[in-house]
C-alpha positions, 0 to 999 in steps of 0.5 A, spaced: 607 486 523 600 484 527 595 489 526 593 491 534 587 495 536 588 501 541 581 501 543 581 500 551 575 496 551 574 488 551 574 486 544 578 491 540 584 490 545 585 483 540 588 482 533 582 480 528 585 472 529 585 473 537 577 476 536 575 470 531 577 466 536 575 469 542 568 470 539 567 464 535 560 461 536 557 467 538 558 471 532 559 470 525 565 471 522 563 476 517 560 480 522 566 480 527 571 482 520 565 488 518 566 491 525 573 490 525 574 494 519 569 499 521 568 500 528 576 499 531 581 503 527 587 498 526 593 501 527 601 498 527 604 496 533 609 502 531 604 506 531 600 503 538 607 505 542 607 512 540 605 517 544 597 518 543 594 525 540 590 529 545 583 526 545 577 530 548 573 527 554 567 522 551 560 523 553 559 520 560 553 516 557 557 514 550 560 508 552 562 501 548 558 495 549 560 488 548 557 488 541 561 494 539 556 499 538 555 505 542 550 505 547 546 513 549 541 512 554 541 504 554 540 504 546 545 501 542 546 506 536 548 504 529 554 508 527 550 512 522 545 514 528 551 517 533 550 523 530 543 523 533 546 522 541 544 529 543 537 528 541 537 522 544 539 525 550 534 531 550 529 525 549 530 522 554 531 528 559 525 531 556 520 528 562 513 528 558 509 532 554 511 537 549 519 537 551 519 530 549 515 530 544 519 536 540 525 532 542 523 525 538 520 529 532 527 531 531 530 525 531 525 523 527 527 528 522 534 527 522 534 520 521 537 516 515 532 511 515 526 515 515 522 519 510 518 524 512 513 527 507 509 534 508 503 537 507 497 542 508 490 541 511 485 544 507 482 550 510 475 548 509 477 543 515 479 548 520 477 554 523 478 561 521 485 563 521 489 556 523 493 552 519 495 546 520 502 542 517 502 535 516 508 530 517 508 523 516 513 519 518 515 512 515 521 507 514 525 508 508 527 501 507 530 502 501 536 507 504 536 501 509 538 497 504 543 503 501 547 502 508 547 495 508 554 494 503 555 487 507 552 480 509 550 483 516 543 484 517 542 482 510 535 477 509 532 481 515 526 481 511 522 488 509 521 493 515 523 488 520 530 488 519 530 495 519 526 495 526 531 489 528 537 493 526 535 500 529 534 499 537 533 507 536 527 506 531 524 500 535 523 505 540 522 512 537 517 510 531 511 506 530 508 503 524 504 509 523 506 517 526 504 523 523 505 530 527 500 536 526 503 542 527 497 547 528 498 555 527 494 561 528 497 568 529 498 571 535 498 564 538 503 559 540 504 552 535 500 546 537 504 539 535 498 533 535 501 526 534 497 521 532 501 514 533 500 507 532 503 500 535 510 500 536 513 494 532 512 488 535 514 481 532 511 473 533 515 469 538 516 464 533 518 465 525 511 460 525 508 467 526 510 471 521 507 472 514 515 471 511 521 468 514 524 475 516 528 473 522 525 478 527 523 472 531 530 470 533 531 477 538 523 477 540 525 480 546 528 486 543 521 489 541 519 488 548 518 494 553 522 498 558 527 492 557 523 487 559 524 479 557 519 474 557 521 471 564 518 477 567 511 476 564 506 474 569 500 473 564 498 474 558 492 476 555 489 474 548 485 479 543 482 475 537 485 478 531 480 482 527 480 480 519 480 487 517 485 494 517 489 498 522 486 504 524 486 509 529 484 516 532 484 521 537 481 527 539 484 534 542 482 542 543 486 546 540 485 553 540 479 552 543 476 548 538 475 541 538 479 537 532 478 529 530 485 526 528 484 519 524 487 515 519 489 507 517 496 504 519 500 509 515 496 515 514 494 521 518 488 526 518 484 531 522 478 536 521 474 540 526 468 537 529 463 540 526 465 539 519 463 536 512 467 529 513 463 527 507 465 533 503 473 533 505 473 525 505 469 522 500 470 515 500 472 512 493 467 506 490 471 502 486 478 503 490 478 499 496 485 501 498 484 509 498 478 507 501 480 505 507 482 511 511 476 516 508 471 509 511 475 510 518 474 517 519 467 516 517 466 512 522 469 516 527 465 522 525 459 517 525 460 514 533 462 521 536 456 524 533 452 519 535 453 520 543 449 524 547 453 531 548 454 530 555 458 523 553 461 526 547 464 531 551 466 526 556 469 522 551 473 528 548 475 531 555 478 524 557 482 522 550 484 530 550 486 529 558 490 523 557 493 524 551 492 518 547 491 514 542 485 509 541 487 503 535 481 499 531 480 495 526 476 496 520 472 490 517 470 492 511 465 487 507 468 490 501 476 489 503 476 482 505 484 479 506 484 472 507 477 470 511 470 473 509 466 479 512 459 479 511 457 486 513 462 492 515 463 493 522 469 496 527 472 494 532 477 497 539 483 493 540 488 498 545 490 505 548 496 507 547 499 513 552 502 518 550 509 515 549 506 509 544 505 503 550 499 500 551 494 501 557 493 495 560 488 491 557 482 491 562 483 499 564 482 499 556 476 495 556 473 499 562 474 505 557 471 502 551 465 499 556 464 506 559 463 509 551 460 503 548 465 502 544 465 496 541 471 492 543 474 484 541 474 479 545 480 478 551 481 472 554 486 472 561 491 466 561 497 464 566 504 464 563 504 457 564 499 456 558 502 459 553 504 454 548 498 450 549 494 456 546 499 458 541 498 452 539 491 453 538 491 459 535 496 456 530 491 450 528 485 455 528 482 455 520 478 461 521 481 466 523 488 470 522 491 469 529 491 473 535 494 478 539 497 477 546 499 482 551 504 480 556 503 484 563 507 484 569 504 488 575 497 490 571 503 493 566 504 491 559 511 490 557 509 488 551 505 485 545 506 478 541 503 476 535 501 469 533 499 467 526 494 460 524 497 456 519 491 456 514 492 464 514 500 464 512 498 458 507 492 462 504 495 469 504 502 465 500 496 463 495 493 469 494 500 473 493 503 468 488 496 467 484 495 475 484 502 476 480 502 470 476 495 468 474 490 475 475 494 481 473 497 477 467 490 473 465 488 473 458 485 468 453 492 468 450 496 467 455 491 462 459 494 455 455 502 457 458 499 460 465 497 454 469 504 450 469 508 456 470 503 458 476 503 451 478 511 451 479 511 458 483 505 455 488 509 449 489 516 454 491 512 458 495 509 453 499 516 449 499 519 455 502 514 455 508 519 452 513 518 457 518 510 455 519 509 450 525 505 445 521 511 445 514 514 438 513 516 435 507 509 431 506 505 437 508 507 442 503 506 438 497 499 437 499 498 445 500 501 446 493 495 441 490 490 445 494 493 452 492 493 450 484 486 446 484 484 453 486 487 457 481 485 452 476 478 452 477 479 460 478 482 460 471 477 456 468 471 460 470 475 466 468 476 464 461 468 460 460 464 467 463 463 473 459 466 479 460 461 481 466 464 475 470 471 475 468 470 482 471 466 479 477 472 474 478 478 479 478 474 484 483 473 478 487 480 475 487 482 483 489 477 485 494 473 479 497 479 474 496 476 471 503 469 469 500 472 466 494 478 462 498 473 460 504 468 457 498 473 453 495 475 451 501 469 448 503 465 447 496 472 446 491 468 451 487 469 459 486 462 459 484 458 463 485 460 470 486 458 475 491 453 480 490 458 485 491 463 483 486 457 482 481 455 489 482 462 493 482 463 489 474 456 492 472 459 499 474 465 498 469 465 499 462 467 493 457 468 493 450 465 488 445 463 486 437 457 485 436 453 485 429 448 490 427 442 487 427 437 486 424 439 489 417 446 490 417 451 484 416 457 487 418 460 487 424 461 493 428 465 494 434 461 498 439 462 500 446 457 497 451 455 500 458 450 495 460 447 488 456 441 491 453 442 499 453 445 503 447 450 501 443 454 507 440 460 505 434 467 507 436 469 513 431 474 511 426 482 513 427 482 520 423 488 524 425 495 522 423 500 523 428 505 528 428 510 528 434 508 529 441 502 534 438 497 530 434 491 527 438 489 520 435 481 519 436 478 514 441 481 508 438 476 502 435 474 496 439 478 491 434 484 496 434 484 497 442 484 488 442 489 488 436 494 494 436 496 495 443 501 492 447 500 493 454 495 498 457 497 500 465 494 507 468 494 511 475 488 513 476 481 514 471 484 519 467 492 516 466 493 511 461 499 510 457 499 504 451 504 502 445 501 501 438 501 503 431 499 509 427 492 509 422 490 507 418 494 500 419 489 495 422 495 490 424 501 492 428 507 488 428 511 491 433 516 494 429 520 500 431 519 503 425 511 501 425 510 503 433 509 509 438 507 509 444 501 514 446 499 518 452 492 519 454 490 524 460 483 523 460 482 516 461 483 513 453 478 519 450 483 522 446 490 520 445 498 523 444 504 520 441 508 520 446 515 518 442 516 514 437 518 506 438 515 501 443 517 503 450 517 499 457 514 504 462 512 505 469 508 511 473 510 513 479 507 519 484 501 517 483 502 519 476 506 525 476 512 521 474 513 516 468 519 514 466 520 508 460 526 505 456 526 502 449 521 495 450 523 493 443 531 493 442 537 494 446 538 500 450 542 504 456 538 509 456 532 512 461 527 517 459 522 520 463 516 526 464 514 530 471 509 533 466 505 528 463 509 528 456 509 535 455 516 535 455 521 529 455 528 528 458 533 523 458 539 520 461 544 514 460 545 509 466 550 504 462 555 504 456 553 497 455 547 496 452 542 491 455 534 488 453 529 491 459 525 486 462 521 491 466 522 498 470 518 497 476 515 501 483 512 499 488 504 496 487 500 502 488 505 507 484 506 512 488 514 513 489 519 517 486 523 510 486 524 505 481 527 499 478 529 497 472 531 491 470 534 486 464 539 482 461 546 483 457 548 480 451 552 475 454 546 472 458 548 476 465 542 480 469 543 487 471 538 491 475 539 499 476 536 502 482 532 509 479 531 515 484 528 521 482 528 525 489 534 529 487 530 533 482 529 536 490 521 538 487 517 541 493 511 537 495 504 539 492 499 543 495 492 545 495 488 539 494 483 541 497 482 547 493 483 544 486 482 550 480 484 556 484 491 560 482 494 558 489 493 551 488 497 545 484 491 541 483 486 542 478 479 537 477 478 533 471 471 530 471 470 523 467 467 523 460 465 518 454 465 524 449 459 522 447 455 530 446 455 535 452 453 531 458 459 529 463 455 523 466 458 516 465 454 509 468 449 514 471 454 519 475 458 524 474 465 524 477 469 529 479 477 527 480 482 532 483 490 530 479 496 535 479 496 541 474 500 538 468 505 545 469 505 544 477 513 542 478 511 538 484 511 531 488 504 529 489 507 524 495 506 517 497 501 519 502 496 523 497 489 521 497 486 523 491 478 527 493 473 524 489 466 528 488 460 524 485 453 526 483 447 522 480 444 524 473 437 524 471 436 518 467 435 519 460 432 515 454 439 512 454 438 508 461 433 505 458 434 498 455 430 494 450 425 487 453 427 481 451 426 479 444 427 486 442 434 489 439 437 496 438 440 498 431 448 501 432 447 509 434 439 509 436 435 508 441 429 505 437 427 498 440 424 494 434 422 486 434 428 481 433 424 476 431 421 469 433 428 467 434 430 471 440 423 469 444 425 465 450 421 457 448 417 458 453 415 465 456 412 466 462 404 467 462 401 474 464 407 477 461 406 483 457 412 484 451 413 491 450 418 496 447 422 498 453 424 497 460 427 502 466 
């Protein structure tokens, strides 16, 4: 008996075969089958003839569209979003202001694909008796993928796939959305929203870093239902090569507050607060430093204005309810192109609904308050193909953002990426994972062929790039391989300092590194930034104790020519989870530890052997996994055997699995190894290849994958949110009883001093016993203090050396003197 549809709407009145025939060519067969099974209720003809049961009348604005999705307020809802219809109705009828904003917040809190992180603002950043709860909203891509139980919409990219699928999120959730809820006794709560751009895409696939398919429906990302045909002109704003940022100002309970953050973060402080103390800029972590640098700029720029102009700016932003969009060009954090000096460009102004002002009005605003802005050029729509082609061929910029306007009103944004940028980005991402991270002497010989293959596969897959062809992509791969070869050779031929500088340059100054090779086919010389940064990182070397000792001793060195101190030999015998192994000597670190990884400066774990063995065969009975929470100064045996592990939640969660034999179990700890919990994921043991999480190690979700005995692969998704820990509180007032955080100061364990490399650095970390999550948005506060110089901070002059453990400079013999010493130079026993 043929199944029929009872839904009277056109499309659902047909059998499956009729439906497939009717929409053949318009929809994929799998899509039609998917909606047949999930959206229309199949019944037999006999059932269809029976008297229908009484049904409640449908909501007047709830109708079935031709795409089988229910529409509310003109927005087609996914099946999992239909329960949000009343909130969408409230938003649509809320007018402007607080009512509309409240409906939007409630909708985002309830959406199944939106993650909400909550934290409290430090009292030091607020007026007395005022408290602020911060809600940061982000896409939960993992949950979206879990919802995708069929092939429909798969292969749409990462967040692009969510935005392409959900029209509701395209309208409601920009790239970066933070709500600040102010409360004060005797006063009504006040909400302030700091928002980013609504999601926008390229006009064609060539304008995306990856082929996400989002450009197949570019019109869906335009505003107010407009299409490309509605645009009368477009304005080109040159894309800066930096990080997206945003800021705004509001008067709350009589005080002025500033709000600022990077693309996905948001922070607030009362104007006049000590921003440097509240939001310290980490010296070596450029990614964590983006938001503090933006905050420092906003605070500095506001304070630089004369009082009258400052008040005018504050009032204008407050009254308009706007968010100002900027790009931070940081000389210490390059992406694809060089940045010689740091500066901030203003790029757009968003109204309280998230839509951009007309660009000319925004630029008039920037000029009124002398705010630096990017260049803008206006063109008629007939010139669009020509201008886009010019941008794609440009080798000096990432691309551009186009503002489509009609009647001086912004109706949409488009991005255009240069081919050069997309190719260079693919080169960087491939080499970062395949070459730079795993680089070592032992792996160098096998590294390049594997990297070459990865690069060839990567360039061949860039079919969405406008300049791609069968002749072009091999040239791209050859250039990228030559770059990889030059970097690897420089790394292997360099000393410890040069190797550190090369890695730093790759991660933080890639634009300069790549551009230099593009021009000269050489990766050297490195920038002063990378060389200076490398000096701040401790290194380890094996040296001879000269001039009297013939025995080679392992020493920890801070700078060449400084004091070299021998590492303490291993003393403590390990006991299960209790004994501490003293600082392991340098040779032992090189020979005995299979893997070294950490989150922040104090947390690290290693697999190795117990004393007195000096060679480690990595057999199960000879190997243990150790954990350190003081930067490697002391170690605790966390578990017998070698385990593969991964950190999450900024180090607040450690997940491990057996690394030397097949297993079906996972163990984890939330209190840094004080107690461990295990659970079984499968009854069929398999060899674990790796446990991974997102790159910044801030999530509580992990992926574990490996190989079964029959050679088949297996993947397990581990989510620890079910522990339902609350968010940690009190990072700004660490060490107090009410805070979940404590401070830790780095030390090398020599003497009572806490100075390293001329600085005393104090970090904030979660207390070991605090059963809570740091959260992905957590940013570690750091306080630095310059130390007074001691004798250990001085180095021996040319020709003089120190014995290990001594500060006295002694003449090293004529062989240590240069062949041609410079004239008029007095050789002394010490220099600063």
